[in-house]
C-alpha positions, 0 to 999 in steps of 0.5 A: 500500500502506498500513501501520498499527502499534501496541503492544497488550496483548490478544494473544490477543483480537487474534490470534483476530480475525486468525485468524478462519476466517470471514474466510478467514484463512490463515497466510502467515508464521510465525517461531520458533513452533510453535503452531496456535491463538491460545491456543498462540501467545499462550503462546509469546509469553508465555514471552519476555514474562515476561522483561520485566515492565516492558513491558505492551503487549508485542505489536506488531500491524500491518495491511499493505494493498495496493491492491484491484488489487494484492491481486487478483494477490498469492498466498501466496508474494508475501504472505509476501515482503511480510511479510518485507520489512516486518519488515526495513524495521521493523528487527524482527530475529529475533522470534516473528511470525505473519501471516494474510491476510484475503481474505473481502472485495475488499480483501485485507490482512495482519494481522501479530503480532510479539513486542515482546520479543526473545530477550534480553528487550529490548523493541522501541522503539515510538516513532512506530510508526504513522508508521514502519509507513506509511513501511515499507509505502511502501518495501516497495511500491516494492521490489516494484513495487506501488502506493504511497500517494504514487501513489494520492494523485497519482491522486486529485489528478489525478482531482480536477482533472478533476472540478473542470474538468468541473463548471466546464465544466457551470457555463459551459454552464448560464449560456450555455444557460439564462441563469438569472435567479435562484439557484433557476433556476440550481440547477435548470439545473445539475441538468439538466446533471448537477450537483447543487447543494446550498445551504449554510444557516447557523444564522440560516437564511441561504443562504451558499453552494453545494456541488457534487455530481458523480461521487461528489465533493462540493465547495464552490464556491470549491474548484471555481473561484474564480468559483464562489463564491455572490457570483461566481455572483450577479454572473455572473447579473446580468451576463447579465441586465443588472440585479441579480437581487436585490430588497431586498438578499435572495434567496429560494430554496425548500428543502423548502417553506421560504424562506431569505434570502441572507446580507447580505455576499453580497447586498452584494457583488452589489449593489456589482457592479451599482452599479459596472457601472452607473457604468462603463457611464455613463462609457462613454456620456460621462455 
């Protein structure tokens, strides 16, 4: 569940959006109010707001969004309970308030409007209201057994780990199966194995790295695995081929009919690897 909050001055305009019948809006919560339209509710808010002429942003606007999966199971009774609990966690006390649920789209969510001015004419302290709204939504979700942002984040991180591992597995398979002799061949071979490799070109029209697109994710090589940076992929191909894949310290790859060169630092990294490998091999032979 996600919670957002802010103080606003345009009460009627914002409430009209919340009460938009085209979005299948339904009132799920109403406190100390009698009106049946945005105009009537705004007038009732204003009766208290006129007691505090110092406060201009005198209405609190919140959006409370359960996950799509949770939202499918929530009926009016549960949505009302969520709203009440949210107001409790925000320490709003007894105030004029009205909430609508929008269910025109798959993602069901609540729009809550609360009079910032209480019955004594005192304005609610809205310091860090955005952060506090999120924290309140977290507590509501925990109290009602709903999915929290922390749980969603954990699931995303877990899924990302699996995505990274799968891209790396397909990279290893590509190297073993196709043994590409150039970056161009590597890109094509990875595509055969279901991973789109997107070259990153800098302003100097130099090829400086790759991004990997798989299952809706787009990651830099270094984000996938430390061995999947541009230089390390070049070194791995050189190891497989037993010689440098570079000619004159540059490599060409066709992109939309154009040819770009590898950045000098990446080319140098691969060349140094080849030289060191040749020296180590010579020492092993007793030279």
